[in-house]
C-alpha positions as CSV (number, residue, x, y, z in Angstrom):
1,M,-27.2,-72.3,-10.5
2,N,-24.1,-74.6,-10.7
3,V,-22.3,-72.1,-13.2
4,S,-23.0,-69.2,-10.7
5,K,-21.4,-71.1,-7.9
6,G,-18.4,-72.0,-9.9
7,R,-17.7,-68.3,-10.7
8,F,-18.3,-67.2,-7.2
9,S,-15.9,-70.0,-6.1
10,W,-13.4,-68.8,-8.8
11,L,-13.6,-65.1,-7.5
12,R,-12.9,-66.1,-3.9
13,R,-10.2,-68.2,-4.9
14,R,-8.6,-65.3,-6.9
15,T,-9.2,-62.8,-4.0
16,I,-7.5,-65.2,-1.5
17,E,-4.6,-65.8,-3.9
18,E,-4.2,-61.9,-4.4
19,D,-4.3,-61.2,-0.6
20,E,-1.6,-64.0,-0.1
21,N,0.6,-62.6,-2.8
22,E,0.1,-59.1,-1.5
23,R,1.4,-60.4,2.0
24,E,4.3,-61.8,0.3
25,R,5.2,-58.6,-1.4
26,D,4.7,-56.6,1.9
27,E,7.0,-59.1,3.7
28,L,9.6,-58.7,0.9
29,A,9.4,-54.9,0.9
30,G,9.5,-54.7,4.6
31,G,12.9,-56.4,4.5
32,A,14.1,-53.7,2.1
33,F,12.9,-50.9,4.1
34,P,14.4,-50.9,7.6
35,E,12.3,-49.1,10.2
36,Q,15.1,-46.5,10.7
37,D,15.9,-46.0,7.1
38,P,17.9,-42.6,6.8
39,P,16.3,-39.7,5.1
40,I,17.0,-39.3,1.4
41,R,17.0,-35.4,1.6
42,S,15.6,-33.0,4.1
43,G,14.5,-29.3,4.0
44,R,13.2,-26.9,6.6
45,L,9.7,-28.3,6.4
46,V,9.8,-31.7,4.9
47,T,12.0,-34.9,4.7
48,L,12.1,-37.3,1.8
49,R,12.3,-40.9,2.9
50,R,11.7,-44.4,1.2
51,H,8.2,-45.6,1.2
52,V,7.2,-48.5,3.4
53,P,4.4,-51.2,3.3
54,E,2.6,-49.3,6.1
55,N,2.2,-46.2,3.9
56,R,-0.4,-47.9,1.8
57,A,-3.5,-47.0,3.8
58,A,-2.5,-43.3,3.6
59,F,-1.8,-43.5,-0.1
60,Q,-5.3,-45.3,-0.7
61,R,-7.0,-42.5,1.3
62,W,-5.5,-39.8,-0.7
63,Y,-6.2,-41.4,-4.2
64,A,-9.8,-42.2,-3.2
65,D,-10.6,-38.3,-2.6
66,E,-12.4,-36.7,-5.5
67,E,-10.8,-33.3,-5.0
68,I,-7.3,-34.9,-5.2
69,A,-8.4,-36.8,-8.2
70,R,-9.6,-33.7,-10.0
71,L,-6.1,-32.1,-9.2
72,L,-4.0,-35.1,-10.4
73,R,-5.6,-37.8,-12.5
74,H,-5.9,-37.4,-16.2
75,D,-9.2,-39.4,-16.0
76,Q,-10.3,-37.1,-13.2
77,R,-11.6,-40.0,-11.3
78,P,-10.5,-41.3,-7.8
79,L,-9.1,-44.9,-7.5
80,N,-11.0,-47.7,-6.0
81,E,-9.5,-49.9,-3.2
82,I,-8.3,-52.5,-5.5
83,Q,-6.7,-50.0,-8.0
84,S,-4.9,-48.1,-5.2
85,R,-3.7,-51.2,-3.7
86,G,-2.3,-52.5,-6.9
87,Y,-0.8,-49.1,-7.7
88,F,1.0,-48.9,-4.3
89,G,2.2,-52.4,-4.4
90,T,3.5,-52.7,-7.9
91,I,4.6,-49.4,-8.8
92,I,5.2,-47.2,-5.8
93,L,7.2,-49.6,-3.6
94,P,9.4,-50.9,-6.4
95,M,10.1,-47.5,-7.5
96,S,11.0,-46.3,-4.1
97,A,13.3,-49.3,-3.6
98,H,15.0,-48.1,-7.0
99,G,15.4,-44.6,-5.7
100,T,13.0,-42.7,-7.7
101,C,9.8,-42.4,-5.6
102,Y,9.8,-40.9,-2.3
103,A,7.5,-40.5,0.7
104,I,7.1,-37.0,1.9
105,H,7.2,-36.6,5.7
106,E,6.5,-33.4,7.8
107,R,9.9,-32.7,9.3
108,S,8.6,-31.5,12.7
109,T,6.7,-34.6,13.4
110,D,7.7,-37.1,10.9
111,R,4.2,-37.6,9.7
112,L,3.7,-39.0,6.1
113,I,1.9,-36.3,4.2
114,G,2.4,-37.1,0.6
115,S,4.5,-38.9,-2.3
116,T,6.5,-37.7,-5.1
117,A,8.4,-39.4,-7.9
118,L,10.6,-39.2,-10.9
119,T,9.3,-41.4,-13.8
120,D,9.5,-41.8,-17.6
121,F,13.5,-41.4,-17.8
122,V,14.3,-40.6,-21.3
123,G,18.1,-40.8,-22.5
124,V,21.2,-42.3,-21.0
125,L,23.6,-39.5,-20.6
126,R,21.8,-36.5,-18.9
127,P,18.4,-38.0,-19.1
128,S,15.2,-36.3,-18.8
129,A,12.7,-37.4,-16.1
130,L,9.0,-36.7,-15.5
131,F,8.3,-35.2,-12.0
132,R,5.1,-36.0,-9.9
133,I,3.8,-35.1,-6.8
134,V,0.8,-35.3,-4.3
135,I,0.4,-33.6,-1.0
136,G,-2.2,-35.9,0.4
137,E,-2.9,-34.5,3.9
138,K,-5.1,-31.5,3.1
139,D,-4.3,-29.6,6.4
140,C,-0.9,-29.2,4.9
141,W,-1.8,-27.6,1.6
142,G,-0.8,-23.9,1.4
143,K,2.2,-24.2,3.7
144,G,5.0,-24.6,1.6
145,Y,5.3,-28.4,1.9
146,G,4.7,-29.1,-1.7
147,T,7.2,-26.5,-2.9
148,E,9.9,-27.4,-0.9
149,A,9.3,-31.2,-1.6
150,T,9.5,-30.2,-5.4
151,R,12.8,-28.4,-4.8
152,L,14.3,-31.5,-3.0
153,V,13.2,-33.9,-5.7
154,V,14.6,-31.6,-8.5
155,E,18.0,-31.5,-6.7
156,E,17.8,-35.3,-6.4
157,A,17.2,-35.6,-10.1
158,F,20.1,-33.3,-11.0
159,D,22.6,-34.5,-8.3
160,R,22.1,-38.2,-8.1
161,H,20.3,-39.2,-11.2
162,L,22.3,-36.7,-13.5
163,C,19.4,-35.4,-15.1
164,G,19.7,-32.7,-17.9
165,E,16.1,-31.8,-17.5
166,V,13.0,-32.4,-15.4
167,R,9.6,-32.2,-16.9
168,L,6.1,-32.1,-15.7
169,E,2.6,-31.8,-16.6
170,V,-0.1,-30.0,-14.5
171,F,-3.6,-29.1,-15.2
172,R,-4.5,-25.5,-16.1
173,H,-7.2,-25.4,-13.3
174,N,-4.4,-26.1,-10.6
175,Q,-3.4,-22.5,-10.8
176,R,-1.6,-22.6,-7.4
177,A,0.5,-25.3,-8.4
178,I,1.5,-23.8,-11.6
179,A,2.5,-20.6,-9.9
180,A,4.6,-22.7,-7.3
181,Y,6.3,-24.5,-10.2
182,E,7.2,-21.3,-11.8
183,R,8.8,-20.0,-8.5
184,V,11.0,-23.3,-8.3
185,G,12.2,-22.2,-11.9
186,F,10.0,-24.4,-14.3
187,R,9.2,-22.8,-17.6
188,R,6.2,-23.6,-19.8
189,T,7.1,-25.5,-22.8
190,G,3.7,-26.3,-24.4
191,S,0.3,-27.4,-23.9
192,H,-2.4,-30.0,-24.9
193,V,-5.9,-30.9,-24.5
194,E,-7.2,-34.3,-23.5
195,W,-10.9,-35.6,-23.7
196,V,-11.4,-37.5,-20.6
197,G,-14.0,-40.2,-20.0
198,R,-17.5,-41.0,-21.3
199,E,-18.6,-37.4,-20.8
200,R,-15.7,-36.4,-23.0
201,F,-14.5,-33.7,-20.4
202,E,-12.2,-31.3,-22.0
203,L,-9.0,-31.3,-19.8
204,H,-6.1,-28.6,-20.5
205,V,-2.7,-29.6,-19.7
206,I,0.3,-27.3,-19.3
207,E,3.8,-28.9,-20.0
208,M,6.8,-27.3,-18.1
209,A,10.4,-28.2,-17.9
210,I,13.7,-27.1,-15.9
211,S,17.3,-27.4,-16.4
212,P,20.0,-27.4,-13.8
213,D,21.1,-24.0,-14.8
214,E,17.5,-22.8,-14.5
215,Y,16.9,-24.4,-11.3
216,W,20.2,-23.0,-9.5
217,N,19.5,-19.6,-10.9
218,A,15.9,-19.4,-9.6
219,A,17.1,-20.8,-6.3
220,Q,19.5,-17.9,-5.9
221,Q,16.8,-15.5,-6.8
222,S,14.0,-17.1,-4.5
223,P,15.3,-18.8,-1.4
224,I,13.1,-21.5,0.0
225,D,10.3,-20.1,1.7
226,Q,6.5,-21.1,3.0
227,T,4.9,-20.2,-0.4
228,S,1.5,-21.8,-1.0
229,F,1.3,-25.0,-3.2
230,D,-1.9,-27.3,-3.9
231,P,-1.2,-31.1,-4.9
232,A,0.0,-31.2,-8.4
233,E,1.5,-34.0,-10.5
């Protein structure tokens, strides 16, 4: 009995400490993100901004969704509250402060609708970066928001970060995302299979990439429009 009480007391202390640490991180992050932080890039449909601590609730809701998990996550499982809270606080906010992770806002309303990022930079001169995106608000699916956000982030990669290539991975069952990436100018570079979870689910992953020349050539041939786009990462 005393051992059990000791364990629960330790858990309660750890939870309190985690909450206090999280409040401190939010306060520090809040100082780094002024309320009227200027947009990073804007298109006709969406605007890229830095993430703020207040975005965490929407982020947690998106990654708790099973459909979004099936389209985005390699383990095919949604995140629980503790996982998504930690992910947002320790990865998303710091990356956004460093200019490699962006909140996607609907331009007409400034509503937060998704998140996107450049990660896994490889090389120093003309580096390669991995592109990730989620359109979390489902009423925004199929309206071209993700396509335009992809274009804006690719431009940010080439213009600001001087990347020589942007890579991505997308699941074979996310056909609408694949088609949208191809319209932006991404080419298929390979594929692989992952065996996921205890069930050993067979997950087919398509690998794609784009260079600056490929992007600008595609942009000239296919101007920004409202093509369909499901969440992809």
